[in-house]
C-alpha positions as CSV (number, residue, x, y, z in Angstrom):
1,Y,0.3,0.0,0.2
2,K,2.9,2.6,1.1
3,L,4.5,1.3,-1.8
4,G,1.6,2.6,-4.3
5,Y,1.1,5.8,-2.0
6,N,4.9,6.7,-2.6
7,Y,4.7,5.8,-6.4
8,L,1.7,8.3,-7.0
9,K,2.7,11.0,-4.7
10,E,6.2,11.3,-6.7
11,N,4.6,10.3,-10.5
12,C,1.8,12.7,-9.4
13,D,0.2,13.3,-13.5
14,I,-3.6,13.1,-13.6
15,R,-3.8,9.4,-13.5
16,N,-1.8,8.7,-10.8
17,A,-3.9,11.5,-9.5
18,G,-6.9,9.8,-10.3
19,I,-5.3,6.2,-8.9
20,L,-4.4,8.3,-5.7
21,L,-7.9,9.6,-5.0
22,L,-9.4,5.9,-4.8
23,F,-6.4,4.2,-2.2
24,V,-7.8,7.5,0.1
25,T,-12.4,7.6,-1.0
26,G,-12.6,3.4,-1.5
27,M,-14.9,5.4,-4.3
28,R,-15.7,3.1,-7.2
29,I,-13.4,3.6,-10.7
30,G,-16.5,4.4,-12.5
31,E,-17.6,6.6,-10.5
32,L,-14.0,8.7,-10.7
33,A,-13.8,8.1,-14.2
34,V,-17.1,10.6,-14.3
35,L,-16.3,13.5,-11.9
36,Q,-16.7,16.7,-12.1
37,H,-15.8,19.9,-11.3
38,E,-18.7,20.6,-9.6
39,D,-18.4,17.4,-7.5
40,L,-14.8,18.5,-6.1
41,N,-15.3,20.9,-2.4
42,P,-11.4,21.8,-2.0
43,E,-13.8,23.8,1.2
44,T,-15.2,20.9,3.1
45,N,-12.8,18.4,1.7
46,T,-15.1,16.4,0.0
47,I,-16.6,14.9,-3.1
48,K,-20.4,14.3,-4.5
49,I,-21.0,11.1,-5.9
50,R,-24.1,11.6,-8.6
51,R,-23.0,9.5,-11.4
52,T,-21.4,6.4,-12.8
53,E,-19.6,5.4,-16.2
54,T,-20.6,2.4,-16.8
55,R,-19.0,-0.2,-20.3
56,Y,-20.9,-2.7,-22.6
57,E,-19.9,-4.5,-25.7
58,E,-21.9,-3.7,-28.7
59,N,-20.8,-5.4,-31.9
60,G,-17.5,-6.2,-30.7
61,T,-16.8,-2.5,-29.6
62,T,-16.2,-1.6,-26.1
63,L,-18.5,1.5,-25.5
64,Y,-18.6,3.7,-22.1
65,E,-21.7,4.9,-21.2
66,I,-22.3,7.8,-18.0
67,K,-25.2,8.1,-15.7
68,D,-26.1,10.2,-14.8
69,Y,-26.7,7.8,-11.2
70,P,-24.5,5.8,-9.3
71,K,-24.5,2.2,-9.3
72,T,-27.0,1.7,-6.4
73,Q,-29.1,4.7,-4.7
74,S,-26.9,4.5,-1.8
75,G,-24.5,5.3,-4.6
76,V,-25.8,8.9,-3.9
77,R,-23.0,10.3,-1.0
78,E,-20.0,13.4,0.3
79,I,-17.2,11.4,0.8
80,V,-15.0,13.1,3.4
81,V,-11.6,12.9,2.2
82,P,-8.7,13.0,5.0
83,T,-7.6,16.4,5.5
84,S,-3.5,15.2,4.7
85,Y,-4.6,14.6,1.0
86,Q,-6.9,18.2,0.8
87,W,-3.9,19.3,-1.5
88,L,-4.7,16.8,-3.4
89,V,-9.1,18.0,-3.9
90,R,-7.9,21.5,-4.4
91,D,-5.1,20.7,-7.0
92,L,-7.7,18.8,-8.8
93,Y,-10.0,21.6,-8.9
94,T,-7.9,24.6,-9.6
95,H,-7.0,22.9,-12.9
96,S,-10.6,21.3,-14.3
97,S,-12.9,23.9,-15.5
98,T,-16.4,24.6,-14.1
99,G,-19.1,22.2,-15.3
100,D,-15.9,19.9,-17.4
101,Y,-14.3,16.4,-16.2
102,I,-11.4,16.3,-13.7
103,F,-10.3,13.6,-15.7
104,K,-8.8,14.5,-19.1
105,E,-5.9,14.4,-21.5
106,K,-5.7,16.2,-24.4
107,G,-9.1,17.5,-24.2
108,E,-10.1,13.6,-23.3
109,R,-12.0,12.5,-20.8
110,L,-10.0,9.4,-19.1
111,T,-12.1,6.2,-18.8
112,T,-11.8,3.7,-16.0
113,Y,-9.7,1.4,-18.9
114,H,-7.2,4.3,-18.6
115,L,-7.6,4.2,-15.6
116,R,-7.1,0.7,-15.1
117,K,-4.6,0.2,-16.7
118,R,-2.3,3.1,-15.7
119,E,-2.6,0.9,-11.9
120,Y,-1.8,-1.9,-13.3
121,Y,1.3,0.2,-15.2
122,V,1.4,1.0,-11.1
123,C,1.2,-2.1,-9.6
124,K,4.1,-3.1,-12.2
125,Q,6.3,-0.3,-11.5
126,T,6.7,-1.1,-8.3
127,G,7.0,-4.8,-7.9
128,V,3.0,-5.2,-6.4
129,Y,1.0,-8.2,-7.4
130,K,-1.5,-6.3,-10.0
131,K,-4.4,-5.3,-8.3
132,S,-7.1,-4.3,-9.6
133,P,-9.2,-1.2,-8.4
134,H,-12.2,-3.0,-7.4
135,K,-9.2,-4.5,-4.4
136,I,-8.1,-0.8,-3.5
137,R,-11.7,0.0,-2.8
138,A,-11.8,-3.5,-0.3
139,T,-8.8,-2.7,1.1
140,Y,-10.0,0.7,1.7
141,D,-13.2,-0.6,3.5
142,S,-10.6,-2.8,5.6
143,I,-8.4,0.3,6.7
144,L,-11.8,1.7,7.7
145,L,-13.2,-1.2,9.9
146,D,-10.0,-1.8,11.1
147,A,-9.4,1.4,13.1
148,N,-12.7,0.5,14.8
149,V,-14.2,3.8,12.4
150,D,-18.3,3.7,12.8
151,R,-20.3,1.3,10.8
152,R,-22.6,3.4,10.2
153,M,-19.4,5.7,8.3
154,V,-18.4,3.2,6.9
155,K,-21.7,2.1,5.0
156,D,-21.6,5.8,4.1
157,Q,-18.3,6.7,3.0
158,M,-18.4,3.5,0.6
159,G,-22.1,3.9,-0.5
160,H,-23.2,0.6,0.5
161,S,-27.0,0.4,2.2
162,E,-26.2,-1.9,5.0
163,I,-23.0,-2.9,6.0
164,K,-22.9,-6.3,6.0
165,T,-22.1,-5.5,2.1
166,S,-18.9,-3.5,3.9
167,E,-18.6,-6.2,5.9
168,N,-19.7,-9.1,4.3
169,N,-18.2,-8.3,0.9
170,Y,-15.1,-5.8,1.5
171,H,-13.1,-6.5,4.7
172,R,-10.3,-8.9,4.5
173,N,-7.9,-9.9,7.4
174,R,-5.0,-7.4,7.0
175,K,-3.8,-8.7,10.3
176,S,0.3,-9.7,10.6
177,F,0.8,-13.7,12.3
178,D,1.9,-11.8,15.2
179,R,-0.9,-9.1,16.2
180,K,-3.1,-12.1,15.7
181,Q,-0.8,-14.0,18.1
182,Q,-1.0,-11.2,20.2
183,I,-4.6,-11.0,20.5
184,L,-4.9,-14.8,20.6
185,D,-2.9,-14.6,24.2
186,A,-5.2,-11.5,25.5
187,I,-7.8,-14.0,25.8
188,P,-7.7,-14.6,29.7
189,E,-9.3,-18.3,29.3
190,F,-6.3,-19.3,26.7
191,N,-3.4,-18.0,29.8
């Protein structure tokens, strides 16, 4: 995780900024790809999620469509970004135009394909096992749950209708062998 953070910060072009934003918000990549200027609030350090990109095949061609609503009703939300990444929200806000998409290159909006491809490249560059944007989302969820963040806040940040989705489908055991040993050793019945 830290290798990725450092690499993304040191090489912070528009694509890497997007991937970094995935790490610190847990948003879906389809939500990221369609963020617009008005979705960012650098004063409150929040991001509004109101739309998503979907991908489908037609006549052997992959097409990308922007939907004016997120994946689920619970997906309509306002994500809080950690204060230590307020610089990122401000930079993205400053470098975008009103009513325009945030993630663009040469006047064209970057699709989920472009962002996903960059993520795989970053994994290769940092020697990290190839991870999908969905794995970043699961890691974000696990970090929040492992830090004992209020369950309601986890659900709201993730855009889930129920906390069970966050706990059962996204939460991964990230504890080291030593930490597991300490937890078991602290149980009075085992001493």
